[in-house]
C-alpha positions, 0 to 999 in steps of 0.5 A: 103950677109947679113949685119954684124949685120944681118949675113949669118950663115953656119948651120949644122942642126942635125936631124934624128938619130936612137932613137925611136923618129927618125921620129919626129926629122926629121920633126923638122930638116925639119922645122928648115932647111926651116926656116933658108934657107928662111931667107938667111942662108946656111943650110945643114941637117946632119942625124947621122944615115947615116953621120959619124959625125967624118968625118965631117970637121966642119971648114965649119960650124959656128954652128950646130943646134940640132934637134935630140930628144931622145938618142944620141941627147939629152943625152949628146952624140952629144954635147960632140962630138961637144964640142971636135970638137970646133964647137958651137951648140944650146941648153944645154951642155953635162952635162946638157943634160946628167942630164935632159935626166935621169928623176931620176937624174934631179928629185934629182937636182930638190929636192936638189934645192926646185923644187917641183917634185912628189915623186919617186923611181928607179927600175932596171929590175933585181929587185925582186918582193919584192922590186917592191912591197915595192916601189909601196906600199910606193908610193902609187896608182895611180902611174906612171911608165916610163923609166928613159931615154926616151922621147915622153911619150914612155913606160909610164903607169899610174897604178891604182892598183897592178894588172897593175904593171907587165904589166906596167914594162914589157912596161917600160923595152922595152925602158930602163933598168931602171924605174921611179916609181913616184906618179901620180898627179891628175889635169891638164897638163902644159908646159912652154918653155924657151929661156935662161932667157926668159920664154914664156907663159905657155900652158894648154894641154887638151887631151881625152886621159888618159894623154898626150901620144904619140898619143895625142902629135902627131896623135890626132887632138883633143888635145887642147893647151890653153894660154887663160885659166880661171886660176888665174894669180898667178897660171900661174906665179907660173907655169912659175916660177917653169919651170924657176927654174927647168932649173936653177937647171939642168944648161940648156941653149937655147931653153928648154921646161918643163912639169908640172902637177898642182894639185887641190890645184893649186900646180905646180909639175915639171915632166921633162925638155926636152933640145931639144923640138919639133922644128916644126912650130906646136910644143909648144915652136913655138906656145908660142913664136908666142904668144909673137911676135916671129915667127919661123924663128926668134926663130931658129935664137935666138937659134943660137945667144944664143950659139954664145954668141949673138955676130954674126961672121964677114960675109964671103964667103960661101964655098960649103958644103960637108960631108963625109958619112958612109958606110951605106949611100952607 
């Protein structure tokens, strides 16, 4: 048994699900489970695709660690379930999660709060050709077409001319019924992680691909992540400030990652906020945290302390963990 100042927690690690990001979520969950177990906590992996969350006796857990990427995990649904159950969970609340998961809703908050974000319009798959032509003409080329609610760069196309628009929209609508049409920002790709008020070191992302797409994120070993760059200190500080301001605009909490572009004038532009970023030891937030001397297991514990109000629970005897599984799991 750990001391009262360093308690043992009973942790439900939620990972998997049935979103398009299931495979990545399972990797995140496995890494978190291993890290917490190695630090003496009692962790149990729950996959909402096979476990009936309504049948879980949440009283047997101190906290839920959310490693669910994509729909259901990042859009406020699982957060609402856990709030109703009265179980603390890592990351942002249901309201902030819903805001961040919708790129258009998040961008409206950014605009209201003076956070620089590229000009955009929202299209529905039923919109007629004349509206599509008008919006793309107003935004101008190059532009980006992306699903309003999706992650891991799925469904995104950088569009250089009007001839590319129909195929880009078809690809986008495979993932969502709404499309964000956004001005493309030539320049460099950055990400900055936060853990509550702690802003981690911004990371410059370099890829040989057209942009930081699914392949560049998860499959291309040539993707480069740089924290030591030739960019002036004031530019890196501006990137960090833009990330912080974006999170404040949405009301996020816990571990968050902000994706940005920096144009040729060194102006940062916020693209989106990820409320459940990748949590493997090779993901971007763990890399930035390690640069500040925070190893992965400690990072996971900090995320838990954040949602527990940084007041550790009184140590207790750990009962056997059990859950009721859904019919599909038999």
